[in-house]
Backbone as numpy.savetxt, mean C-alpha at the origin, in Angstrom:
# Nx Ny Nz CAx CAy CAz Cx Cy Cz
1.94 1.58 13.05 2.37 1.76 11.49 2.37 3.21 11.08
3.36 3.63 10.38 3.61 4.91 10.19 3.13 5.42 8.92
2.86 6.73 8.86 2.33 7.26 7.51 3.32 7.44 6.41
4.54 7.08 6.63 5.45 7.01 5.59 5.02 5.97 4.71
4.52 6.39 3.64 3.91 5.26 2.61 5.05 5.38 1.29
4.70 4.37 0.68 5.73 4.17 -0.51 5.07 4.25 -1.86
5.96 4.55 -2.76 5.63 4.56 -4.20 6.07 3.03 -4.63
5.11 2.30 -4.75 5.43 0.94 -5.11 6.63 0.19 -4.28
6.30 0.50 -3.00 7.32 -0.11 -1.93 8.66 0.49 -1.99
9.05 1.53 -2.92 10.24 2.21 -2.86 10.13 3.15 -1.84
11.30 3.13 -0.90 11.29 4.14 0.27 11.31 5.43 -0.22
10.09 6.03 -0.12 9.87 7.35 -0.43 9.73 8.21 0.87
10.70 9.06 0.94 10.76 9.87 2.24 9.44 10.48 2.50
9.25 10.42 3.98 8.02 11.04 4.48 8.07 12.47 4.21
9.19 13.15 4.09 9.27 14.60 3.84 8.45 14.95 2.43
8.58 14.06 1.51 7.96 14.30 0.22 6.50 14.54 0.45
5.86 13.67 1.18 4.48 13.88 1.57 4.34 15.02 2.31
5.10 15.37 3.34 4.81 16.56 4.21 5.17 17.71 3.44
6.02 17.85 2.71 6.28 19.09 1.97 5.04 19.40 0.97
4.24 18.48 0.56 3.21 18.53 -0.25 2.11 18.80 0.59
2.22 18.87 1.80 1.22 19.35 2.79 0.31 18.24 3.33
0.48 17.00 3.17 -0.25 15.98 3.68 -0.13 15.99 5.33
1.08 15.72 5.70 1.43 15.72 7.18 0.45 14.87 7.99
-0.07 13.82 7.54 -0.91 13.02 8.23 -0.29 12.05 9.18
-0.36 12.10 10.44 0.30 11.32 11.34 -0.74 10.37 11.93
-0.31 9.13 12.33 -1.20 8.10 12.79 -1.04 7.85 14.21
-1.97 7.55 14.95 -1.78 6.96 16.24 -0.91 5.82 16.31
0.18 5.76 17.22 1.12 4.74 17.26 0.56 3.65 18.23
-0.23 3.84 19.05 -0.61 2.87 20.03 -1.70 1.86 19.82
-2.13 1.91 18.63 -3.28 0.84 18.03 -2.62 -0.43 18.06
-3.48 -1.51 18.65 -3.03 -2.83 18.79 -3.71 -3.58 17.57
-2.75 -4.03 16.75 -3.31 -4.82 15.45 -3.90 -6.17 15.93
-4.90 -6.54 15.14 -5.61 -7.83 15.40 -5.18 -8.96 14.18
-5.42 -10.14 14.58 -5.26 -11.03 13.47 -6.11 -10.94 12.36
-5.56 -11.17 11.06 -6.37 -10.80 9.89 -6.84 -12.11 9.25
-8.21 -12.46 9.59 -8.72 -13.54 8.98 -8.94 -13.47 7.49
-8.73 -12.43 6.95 -8.73 -12.32 5.39 -7.60 -12.95 4.80
-6.43 -13.02 5.47 -5.26 -13.70 5.02 -5.58 -15.15 4.89
-6.52 -15.67 5.80 -6.60 -17.15 5.96 -7.42 -17.38 4.55
-8.32 -16.65 4.08 -9.03 -16.83 2.89 -8.18 -16.89 1.65
-7.05 -15.85 1.78 -6.22 -15.90 0.63 -5.28 -17.25 0.49
-5.12 -17.56 1.70 -4.03 -18.90 1.77 -4.94 -20.14 1.47
-6.27 -20.03 1.60 -7.19 -21.13 1.22 -7.59 -21.33 -0.29
-6.95 -20.47 -1.21 -7.22 -20.38 -2.53 -6.39 -21.39 -3.24
-5.24 -21.95 -2.69 -4.49 -23.03 -3.17 -3.57 -22.42 -4.50
-3.37 -21.13 -4.32 -2.44 -20.71 -5.49 -0.95 -21.02 -5.06
-0.16 -20.99 -6.27 1.24 -21.15 -6.11 1.85 -19.93 -5.24
2.82 -20.37 -4.42 3.20 -19.02 -3.69 4.58 -18.63 -4.07
4.82 -17.19 -4.10 6.00 -16.55 -4.17 6.41 -15.97 -2.83
7.39 -16.67 -2.11 7.63 -16.43 -0.84 8.92 -15.64 -0.80
8.77 -14.39 -0.02 9.86 -13.57 0.10 10.12 -13.57 1.65
11.48 -13.87 2.00 11.85 -13.72 3.36 12.57 -12.56 3.65
12.30 -11.78 4.64 12.92 -10.41 4.97 13.63 -10.43 6.32
14.92 -10.22 6.41 15.53 -10.17 7.80 16.09 -8.59 7.86
16.66 -8.44 9.06 16.90 -6.96 9.13 18.00 -6.46 8.28
18.84 -7.49 7.53 19.89 -7.20 6.81 19.89 -7.70 5.40
19.14 -8.69 5.13 19.05 -9.24 3.85 17.58 -9.86 3.58
17.37 -10.37 2.41 16.07 -10.98 1.89 16.42 -11.97 0.95
15.53 -12.95 0.90 15.51 -14.02 0.13 14.29 -14.05 -0.92
14.63 -13.93 -2.14 13.65 -13.86 -3.14 13.89 -14.98 -4.32
12.91 -15.74 -4.66 13.17 -16.83 -5.64 13.77 -16.10 -6.79
14.65 -16.84 -7.65 15.13 -16.41 -8.95 14.12 -16.26 -9.88
13.23 -17.06 -9.92 12.10 -17.08 -10.92 10.60 -17.76 -10.30
9.76 -17.37 -11.09 8.35 -17.92 -10.84 7.65 -17.93 -12.04
6.67 -18.93 -12.02 5.84 -19.12 -13.37 4.95 -18.03 -13.46
4.62 -17.43 -14.62 3.65 -16.44 -14.84 2.28 -16.83 -14.44
1.52 -15.83 -14.05 0.10 -16.01 -13.63 -0.24 -15.41 -12.31
-1.31 -15.94 -11.64 -1.77 -15.68 -10.31 -1.03 -16.29 -9.24
-0.35 -15.54 -8.44 0.41 -16.24 -7.30 -0.04 -15.48 -6.14
0.10 -16.32 -4.86 0.11 -15.78 -3.39 1.55 -15.27 -3.07
1.54 -13.84 -3.04 2.80 -13.37 -2.45 2.64 -13.58 -1.07
3.68 -14.24 -0.56 3.89 -14.48 1.01 5.02 -13.83 1.58
5.00 -12.76 2.43 6.18 -12.11 2.95 6.40 -12.58 4.33
7.51 -13.12 4.48 8.00 -13.70 6.08 8.67 -12.68 6.52
8.20 -11.90 7.54 8.91 -10.71 8.20 9.48 -11.11 9.35
10.86 -11.33 9.28 11.73 -11.77 10.41 12.55 -10.60 10.95
11.93 -9.29 10.81 12.47 -8.04 11.47 11.63 -7.71 12.64
12.05 -6.66 13.43 11.26 -6.27 14.48 10.54 -5.01 14.13
10.23 -4.50 12.75 9.67 -3.38 12.23 8.76 -3.80 11.19
8.02 -2.67 10.54 7.32 -2.89 9.30 8.16 -2.99 8.11
7.77 -3.92 7.09 8.51 -3.93 5.87 7.41 -3.98 4.88
7.77 -3.06 3.78 6.87 -3.11 2.59 7.61 -3.74 1.50
6.85 -4.79 0.78 7.34 -5.49 -0.32 6.44 -5.33 -1.53
6.98 -4.84 -2.64 6.32 -4.62 -3.73 7.15 -4.90 -5.03
6.44 -4.99 -6.13 7.02 -5.53 -7.38 6.69 -4.63 -8.55
7.66 -4.38 -9.29 7.63 -3.47 -10.50 8.30 -3.98 -11.71
7.93 -3.47 -12.86 8.64 -3.72 -14.23 8.93 -2.34 -14.81
10.25 -2.00 -14.45 10.65 -0.59 -14.87 11.04 -0.55 -16.25
11.04 0.72 -16.80 11.27 0.93 -18.33 12.82 0.49 -18.40
13.28 0.37 -19.60 14.67 0.07 -19.95 15.49 1.28 -19.50
16.59 1.03 -18.85 17.61 1.80 -18.58 17.60 2.30 -17.06
16.35 1.85 -16.39 16.37 2.31 -14.94 17.13 1.20 -14.08
18.00 1.65 -13.32 18.76 0.94 -12.46 18.33 0.61 -11.10
18.89 -0.41 -10.43 18.52 -0.61 -9.03 18.76 0.62 -8.11
19.89 1.35 -8.30 20.24 2.53 -7.75 19.26 3.58 -8.00
18.81 3.82 -9.16 17.68 4.79 -9.50 16.48 4.55 -8.56
16.26 3.22 -8.39 15.06 2.85 -7.48 15.39 3.32 -6.03
16.40 3.01 -5.64 16.98 3.23 -4.20 17.06 4.77 -3.89
17.39 5.42 -4.89 17.72 6.96 -4.78 16.44 7.68 -4.61
15.21 7.11 -4.82 13.92 7.74 -4.57 13.77 8.14 -3.22
14.35 7.33 -2.28 14.37 7.73 -0.83 14.72 9.12 -0.48
15.77 9.68 -1.29 16.20 10.94 -1.16 15.86 12.02 -2.12
14.87 11.67 -2.85 14.46 12.50 -3.90 13.24 13.49 -3.46
13.15 14.63 -3.94 12.23 15.61 -3.77 11.20 15.88 -4.86
11.27 14.80 -5.96 10.42 14.91 -6.98 10.23 13.53 -7.44
9.22 13.16 -8.39 8.79 12.02 -8.79 9.31 11.96 -10.26
10.15 10.90 -10.66 10.71 10.82 -11.95 9.58 10.31 -12.76
9.71 10.76 -14.26 8.80 10.24 -15.20 8.58 8.68 -15.28
9.75 8.06 -15.04 9.77 6.63 -15.36 8.91 5.77 -14.31
8.64 6.46 -13.20 7.85 5.96 -12.21 6.41 5.87 -12.60
5.84 6.54 -13.41 4.56 6.66 -14.14 4.51 5.50 -15.20
5.60 5.23 -15.78 5.84 4.23 -16.91 6.14 2.73 -16.34
6.28 2.65 -15.10 6.46 1.37 -14.60 5.23 0.49 -14.25
5.21 -0.79 -14.58 4.11 -1.62 -14.20 4.08 -2.03 -12.89
3.10 -1.82 -12.17 3.06 -2.10 -10.60 1.92 -3.15 -10.45
2.13 -4.44 -10.18 1.00 -5.31 -9.87 0.46 -5.43 -8.46
1.06 -4.53 -7.56 0.75 -4.72 -6.11 1.85 -5.19 -5.40
1.40 -5.63 -4.10 2.51 -6.10 -3.04 1.76 -6.08 -1.92
2.59 -6.12 -0.65 2.21 -6.18 0.70 2.82 -5.35 1.61
2.20 -5.04 2.73 2.89 -4.22 3.77 2.75 -5.25 4.99
3.95 -5.75 5.66 3.99 -6.61 6.65 3.96 -5.90 8.07
2.81 -5.73 8.59 2.58 -4.93 9.77 1.42 -5.93 10.69
1.79 -6.09 11.89 2.84 -5.64 12.81 3.92 -6.46 12.55
5.19 -6.03 13.14 6.39 -6.73 12.97 6.40 -8.36 13.28
7.29 -8.92 12.52 7.24 -10.48 12.83 5.95 -11.25 12.41
5.22 -10.70 11.68 3.88 -11.29 11.16 3.96 -11.40 9.71
3.68 -12.59 9.29 3.52 -12.97 7.73 2.42 -12.01 7.26
2.71 -11.72 5.73 1.78 -10.79 5.13 1.60 -11.49 3.82
0.31 -11.38 3.09 -0.12 -11.95 2.01 -0.90 -10.98 1.14
-0.83 -11.26 -0.19 -1.66 -10.56 -1.26 -1.62 -11.70 -2.41
-2.58 -11.58 -3.38 -2.53 -12.28 -4.60 -2.35 -11.25 -5.60
-1.50 -11.56 -6.45 -1.03 -10.81 -7.54 -0.85 -11.46 -8.80
-0.86 -10.86 -10.03 -0.73 -11.42 -11.20 0.33 -10.87 -11.97
1.26 -11.87 -12.36 2.49 -11.44 -13.08 2.72 -12.04 -14.39
3.18 -11.22 -15.37 3.29 -11.52 -16.68 4.73 -11.91 -16.98
5.19 -12.61 -18.26 6.50 -13.08 -18.33 7.36 -11.84 -18.37
8.57 -11.84 -17.97 9.65 -10.87 -18.15 10.40 -10.69 -16.81
11.21 -9.69 -16.95 12.13 -9.22 -15.86 11.41 -8.34 -14.89
11.45 -8.54 -13.58 10.79 -7.82 -12.57 11.65 -7.42 -11.39
11.47 -6.35 -10.80 12.27 -5.86 -9.48 11.26 -6.07 -8.47
11.92 -6.52 -7.29 11.26 -6.74 -6.04 11.96 -5.67 -4.93
11.19 -4.80 -4.57 11.72 -3.77 -3.72 11.25 -4.03 -2.28
12.19 -3.94 -1.36 12.21 -4.30 0.05 12.39 -2.97 0.89
11.24 -2.39 1.32 11.41 -1.20 1.96 11.22 -1.35 3.65
12.34 -1.25 4.41 12.14 -1.49 5.66 11.99 -0.10 6.52
11.31 -0.16 7.65 10.86 0.98 8.48 11.74 0.89 9.71
11.97 2.10 10.31 12.59 1.96 11.75 11.76 1.29 12.60
12.41 0.58 13.59 11.61 -0.01 14.50 10.93 0.87 15.44
11.47 2.06 15.89 10.98 2.96 16.78 11.15 4.49 16.15
10.29 5.32 16.48 10.54 6.63 16.04 11.96 7.18 16.64
12.59 7.75 15.53 14.02 8.20 15.91 15.12 7.39 15.57
14.77 6.06 15.31 15.79 5.14 14.90 16.35 5.51 13.49
17.59 5.19 13.12 17.93 5.44 11.83 17.23 4.80 10.80
17.14 5.15 9.52 16.54 4.47 8.47 17.26 3.27 8.08
16.51 1.98 8.07 17.22 0.77 7.82 17.57 0.77 6.27
18.48 -0.14 5.97 18.86 -0.18 4.52 17.90 -0.91 3.67
17.27 -0.32 2.51 16.35 -0.80 1.69 17.18 -1.61 0.57
16.40 -2.48 -0.10 17.05 -3.34 -1.13 16.31 -3.56 -2.32
16.80 -3.90 -3.46 16.05 -4.24 -4.70 16.66 -5.60 -5.16
15.80 -6.53 -5.40 16.07 -7.82 -5.91 15.54 -8.14 -7.25
16.00 -8.97 -7.93 15.53 -9.38 -9.34 14.62 -10.68 -9.28
13.63 -10.56 -10.16 12.84 -11.83 -10.21 12.44 -11.90 -11.79
12.62 -13.13 -12.14 12.41 -13.37 -13.66 10.98 -14.43 -13.62
9.95 -13.89 -14.39 8.69 -14.64 -14.52 8.70 -15.21 -15.87
8.47 -16.46 -15.92 8.63 -17.31 -17.16 7.27 -17.96 -17.52
7.21 -18.22 -18.78 6.03 -18.93 -19.36 4.72 -17.98 -19.61
3.75 -18.46 -20.08 2.38 -17.83 -20.33 1.45 -17.97 -19.32
0.73 -16.99 -18.90 -0.16 -17.13 -17.72 -1.41 -17.61 -18.29
-2.03 -18.66 -17.53 -3.40 -19.23 -17.71 -4.35 -18.38 -17.64
-5.48 -18.41 -18.21 -6.69 -17.65 -17.96 -7.03 -18.06 -16.57
-7.26 -17.01 -15.78 -7.76 -17.32 -14.24 -9.18 -16.80 -14.10
-9.91 -17.71 -13.30 -11.23 -17.38 -12.80 -11.41 -16.41 -11.86
-12.49 -15.69 -11.70 -12.65 -14.69 -10.74 -12.63 -15.51 -9.38
-12.36 -14.57 -8.40 -12.05 -15.22 -6.99 -13.56 -15.10 -6.28
-14.33 -16.03 -6.07 -15.52 -16.08 -5.56 -15.59 -15.42 -4.28
-16.68 -14.50 -4.17 -16.96 -13.83 -2.85 -16.05 -12.54 -2.83
-15.15 -12.23 -3.76 -14.34 -11.07 -3.57 -15.11 -9.80 -3.97
-14.80 -8.76 -2.96 -15.58 -7.56 -3.12 -14.66 -6.64 -4.14
-15.46 -6.11 -5.18 -14.73 -5.18 -6.00 -14.55 -3.76 -5.48
-13.28 -3.39 -5.38 -12.84 -2.04 -4.84 -12.08 -1.42 -5.96
-12.57 -0.39 -6.72 -11.99 0.28 -7.74 -11.41 1.64 -7.63
-10.15 1.86 -7.84 -9.75 3.16 -7.89 -9.83 3.90 -9.19
-10.13 5.16 -9.07 -9.96 5.92 -10.41 -9.42 7.32 -10.21
-9.24 8.01 -11.09 -8.50 9.41 -10.99 -9.79 10.47 -10.94
-10.09 10.75 -9.74 -9.45 10.56 -8.26 -10.65 10.21 -7.35
-10.74 8.89 -7.17 -11.73 8.52 -6.06 -11.64 6.86 -6.01
-12.74 6.39 -5.28 -12.71 4.95 -5.11 -14.35 4.60 -5.27
-14.47 3.40 -5.94 -15.87 2.90 -5.90 -15.95 1.58 -5.23
-16.96 1.56 -4.35 -17.14 0.48 -3.39 -18.48 -0.15 -3.51
-18.68 -1.27 -3.02 -19.98 -1.77 -2.95 -21.07 -0.99 -2.06
-22.34 -0.93 -2.18 -23.09 0.04 -1.37 -23.16 -0.56 0.07
-22.92 -1.94 0.43 -22.78 -2.28 1.73 -21.58 -3.27 1.88
-20.99 -3.20 2.99 -19.73 -4.01 3.27 -19.98 -4.57 4.63
-19.79 -5.88 4.83 -20.19 -6.49 5.88 -18.92 -6.66 6.76
-18.89 -6.88 7.97 -17.82 -7.02 8.97 -17.28 -8.46 8.69
-16.16 -8.61 9.25 -15.50 -10.00 9.20 -14.57 -10.35 8.12
-14.06 -11.46 8.08 -12.87 -11.78 7.06 -13.51 -11.57 5.59
-12.81 -11.24 4.70 -13.04 -11.16 3.33 -12.05 -10.69 2.54
-12.11 -11.03 1.25 -11.13 -10.81 0.24 -11.54 -9.51 -0.59
-10.69 -8.55 -0.74 -10.98 -7.31 -1.46 -10.19 -7.44 -2.75
-10.99 -7.44 -3.99 -10.24 -7.32 -5.12 -10.12 -5.93 -5.55
-9.00 -5.19 -5.44 -8.53 -4.01 -5.71 -7.98 -3.71 -7.04
-8.70 -2.93 -7.79 -8.50 -2.73 -9.12 -8.16 -1.31 -9.53
-7.19 -0.96 -10.40 -7.09 0.41 -10.77 -7.69 0.71 -12.09
-8.89 1.36 -12.10 -9.57 1.77 -13.31 -9.28 3.09 -13.82
-8.11 3.71 -13.15 -7.83 5.16 -13.41 -6.67 5.27 -14.61
-6.22 6.49 -14.68 -5.17 6.79 -15.67 -3.91 6.93 -15.10
-3.71 6.89 -13.64 -2.53 7.17 -12.98 -2.26 5.89 -12.09
-1.08 5.77 -11.45 -0.88 4.74 -10.43 -1.68 5.05 -9.15
-2.21 4.24 -8.54 -2.93 4.44 -7.17 -2.68 3.20 -6.15
-2.64 3.65 -5.02 -2.75 2.53 -4.01 -3.78 2.99 -2.91
-4.14 2.33 -1.93 -4.94 2.80 -0.92 -4.32 2.34 0.50
-4.53 3.30 1.49 -4.31 3.31 2.92 -5.80 3.18 3.44
-6.04 2.17 4.42 -7.39 1.91 4.98 -7.31 2.45 6.55
-8.17 3.56 6.71 -8.11 4.05 8.04 -9.37 3.66 8.74
-9.35 3.44 10.16 -10.47 3.60 10.95 -10.78 5.04 11.39
-12.01 5.55 11.42 -12.23 6.87 11.66 -13.47 6.92 12.69
-13.68 7.89 13.39 -14.92 7.97 14.32 -16.08 8.05 13.51
-17.27 7.53 14.01 -18.46 7.55 13.32 -18.92 9.03 13.13
-19.35 9.20 11.92 -19.82 10.53 11.52 -18.61 11.34 10.90
-17.48 10.93 10.69 -16.45 11.72 10.13 -16.77 12.00 8.67
-16.50 13.11 8.29 -16.70 13.61 6.79 -15.46 13.53 6.15
-15.67 13.56 4.80 -14.56 13.76 3.93 -13.78 15.15 4.03
-14.50 16.05 4.37 -13.97 17.46 4.71 -13.10 17.41 5.93
-13.69 16.76 6.88 -12.71 16.69 8.17 -11.53 15.91 7.96
-11.65 14.96 7.22 -10.32 14.10 6.93 -9.49 14.90 5.98
-10.01 15.75 5.06 -9.27 16.62 4.22 -8.44 17.56 5.16
-9.09 18.10 6.31 -8.49 19.00 7.07 -7.12 18.42 7.68
-7.17 17.09 8.03 -5.91 16.57 8.32 -4.96 16.37 7.36
-5.45 15.95 6.21 -4.50 15.76 5.03 -3.91 17.04 4.59
-4.52 18.16 4.71 -3.92 19.67 4.35 -3.21 20.15 5.46
-3.19 19.62 6.53 -2.56 20.24 7.75 -1.13 20.20 7.60
-0.47 21.37 7.84 1.07 21.39 7.80 1.50 21.50 9.12
2.26 20.33 9.58 2.67 20.38 11.03 3.61 21.41 11.40
4.37 21.86 10.57 5.40 22.71 10.55 4.94 24.29 10.63
3.60 24.51 10.52 3.10 25.90 10.59 3.01 26.38 11.82
3.16 25.46 13.01 3.05 26.02 14.49 1.59 26.40 14.91
0.65 26.23 13.88 -0.76 26.54 14.21 -1.40 25.10 14.66
-1.99 24.91 15.81 -2.64 23.56 16.03 -3.91 23.52 15.29
-4.38 22.25 15.12 -5.77 21.88 14.57 -6.66 22.34 15.47
-7.86 22.79 14.78 -9.14 23.20 15.69 -9.34 22.20 16.66
-9.49 22.55 18.08 -9.82 21.51 19.19 -11.06 20.67 18.72
-12.16 21.33 18.14 -13.37 20.70 17.85 -13.32 19.78 16.63
-12.17 19.86 15.90 -12.08 19.02 14.71 -11.50 17.67 14.85
-11.46 16.85 13.78 -10.83 15.56 13.84 -9.31 15.74 14.38
-8.83 14.85 14.97 -7.44 15.00 15.61 -6.71 13.71 15.06
-5.30 13.78 14.96 -4.53 12.76 14.38 -4.85 11.38 15.25
-5.04 11.60 16.66 -5.18 10.32 17.34 -6.61 9.71 17.24
-7.50 10.38 16.48 -8.63 9.86 16.04 -8.76 8.85 15.03
-7.50 8.86 14.20 -7.45 8.14 13.26 -6.46 6.88 13.18
-7.06 5.67 12.83 -6.35 4.44 13.29 -5.90 3.86 11.92
-4.69 3.38 11.69 -4.26 2.83 10.49 -4.63 1.25 10.53
-5.18 0.86 9.62 -5.86 -0.55 9.57 -5.04 -1.45 8.63
-4.91 -1.18 7.34 -4.31 -1.93 6.34 -3.98 -1.08 5.14
-3.53 -1.73 4.08 -3.35 -1.03 2.84 -3.12 -2.00 1.64
-3.27 -1.41 0.41 -2.79 -2.17 -0.68 -1.79 -1.44 -1.46
-0.76 -2.02 -2.02 0.33 -1.36 -2.52 -0.03 -0.93 -3.92
0.89 -0.26 -4.51 0.69 0.34 -5.65 0.32 -0.50 -6.88
-0.65 0.33 -7.66 -1.34 -0.54 -8.93 -1.01 0.51 -10.07
-0.58 -0.09 -11.22 -0.64 0.78 -12.41 -1.99 0.57 -12.97
-2.43 1.38 -13.88 -3.82 1.33 -14.52 -3.80 -0.15 -15.19
-5.12 -0.49 -14.95 -5.60 -1.76 -15.38 -4.89 -2.95 -14.69
-4.25 -2.67 -13.84 -3.61 -3.94 -12.75 -4.74 -3.99 -11.59
-4.41 -5.15 -11.02 -5.34 -5.38 -9.74 -4.59 -6.45 -8.99
-5.06 -6.49 -7.68 -4.54 -7.41 -6.71 -5.49 -7.72 -5.81
-5.50 -8.85 -5.02 -6.42 -9.35 -3.91 -5.79 -9.02 -2.53
-6.50 -8.63 -1.74 -5.93 -8.46 -0.27 -6.96 -8.94 0.65
-6.55 -9.35 1.75 -7.28 -10.08 2.89 -7.60 -8.89 3.98
-8.88 -8.54 4.35 -9.35 -7.62 5.29 -10.18 -8.35 6.39
-10.09 -7.98 7.46 -10.99 -8.48 8.56 -11.49 -7.25 9.46
-12.56 -6.63 9.13 -13.01 -5.41 9.70 -14.05 -5.59 10.73
-14.00 -4.78 11.90 -14.92 -4.53 12.75 -16.10 -3.68 12.22
-17.33 -3.71 12.87 -18.38 -2.64 12.42 -17.84 -1.30 12.93
-17.97 -0.45 11.90 -17.51 0.95 12.13 -17.35 1.85 11.06
-16.74 2.91 11.00 -16.68 3.92 10.01 -15.04 3.74 9.61
-14.90 3.80 8.26 -13.44 3.73 7.64 -13.42 4.76 6.51
-12.04 4.91 6.20 -11.82 5.68 5.06 -10.69 5.07 4.24
-10.96 5.21 2.88 -9.84 4.80 1.96 -9.26 6.12 1.38
-7.83 6.01 1.29 -7.12 7.30 0.91 -5.93 6.83 0.10
-5.67 7.73 -0.94 -4.48 7.38 -1.73 -3.53 8.50 -1.64
-2.16 8.42 -1.38 -1.35 9.49 -1.30 -0.30 9.57 -2.38
-0.60 8.76 -3.44 0.38 8.78 -4.54 0.51 10.18 -5.15
1.66 10.64 -5.60 1.74 12.11 -6.22 1.30 12.21 -7.51
0.38 13.16 -7.74 -0.23 13.30 -9.14 0.91 13.63 -10.08
0.71 13.22 -11.38 1.65 13.36 -12.37 1.80 14.95 -12.84
0.64 15.63 -12.79 0.70 16.97 -13.30 0.98 17.96 -12.34
0.59 17.74 -10.96 0.50 18.72 -9.94 1.71 18.35 -8.92
2.05 16.87 -8.76 3.03 16.60 -7.73 2.25 16.44 -6.38
1.03 16.81 -6.14 0.22 16.62 -4.87 -0.19 15.30 -4.81
-0.10 14.96 -3.50 -0.74 13.58 -3.17 -2.27 13.53 -3.64
-2.76 12.47 -4.14 -4.05 12.36 -4.65 -5.05 12.56 -3.52
-4.63 12.31 -2.26 -5.59 12.81 -1.28 -5.85 14.24 -1.11
-5.02 15.01 -1.66 -5.23 16.38 -1.65 -6.08 16.88 -2.79
-6.42 15.77 -3.73 -7.29 16.18 -4.77 -8.68 15.44 -4.45
-8.81 15.14 -3.18 -10.07 14.49 -2.63 -10.24 13.03 -2.97
-9.13 12.39 -3.18 -9.24 10.82 -3.38 -9.37 10.25 -2.04
-10.61 10.40 -1.35 -10.96 10.01 -0.18 -12.27 9.45 -0.13
-12.59 8.36 0.48 -13.89 7.72 0.47 -14.22 7.19 1.89
-15.06 7.75 2.45 -15.67 7.32 3.86 -16.79 6.42 3.62
-16.80 5.28 4.44 -17.90 4.20 4.33 -17.85 3.60 5.61
-18.99 2.82 5.72 -19.44 2.11 6.94 -19.44 0.61 6.86
-18.88 -0.11 7.69 -19.12 -1.38 7.72 -19.98 -1.94 8.87
-20.83 -2.74 8.55 -21.88 -3.19 9.44 -21.89 -4.68 9.77
């Protein structure tokens, strides 16, 4: 999985993060394992919103009933696919969304868009799941395809329309879900997190959009050490200190797609005991810097 991350699943060029100084590259040889947390999501019995993605096209239902749904992404490509949903302000076109991949700045309308979450399908050809809540109205489903291998040309991204109808019923909390809250700029987690399959209730309690990328890191890693990687500019020609954290020490585990303030989604995780880090790379509205550069990093231990 690459560090090319998305702004609500919109293909946001890796160069945008790199020019802001993030430059965080991940080990490419990590072998993903089955995510038992997804089985917990599937066991909730929610209505499904199924999105099927091929290398050249995608199938998205024309409409879905308002409320809580299980977003099920069927990835039939040989690469990673990000799928996310947004309700953009009036006047924003599909081409405006697609043009973000070639943009060197973040338009104001992106901060005004309602983002209820989404999924990243990794590894390739593996289904992905998330529970999201949709209000009635017109939504955009963004399909962000990644190259199958480093050096391959960028695949074609797409935007599809989705109409949400009716009134959402009051939904009960999901039993056993762990509350993970993002704020500007940090994360709140339970004091202890056990290993094994579980559901995370990821909520944005901040004033700006946030998402998270979950990394595995060596035991004893500090936020300052991870910040050194975040701030590192690979184009400088200066290597990282040999005694510090290296790119190959960081393993990409999973992520949650972009959430607007007061929005939430539920994602399945299945973690082994060890040390982990939550990081948000969304560009700050005032400075344009990724939130990680503002220390939106949380190191924690799974036992």
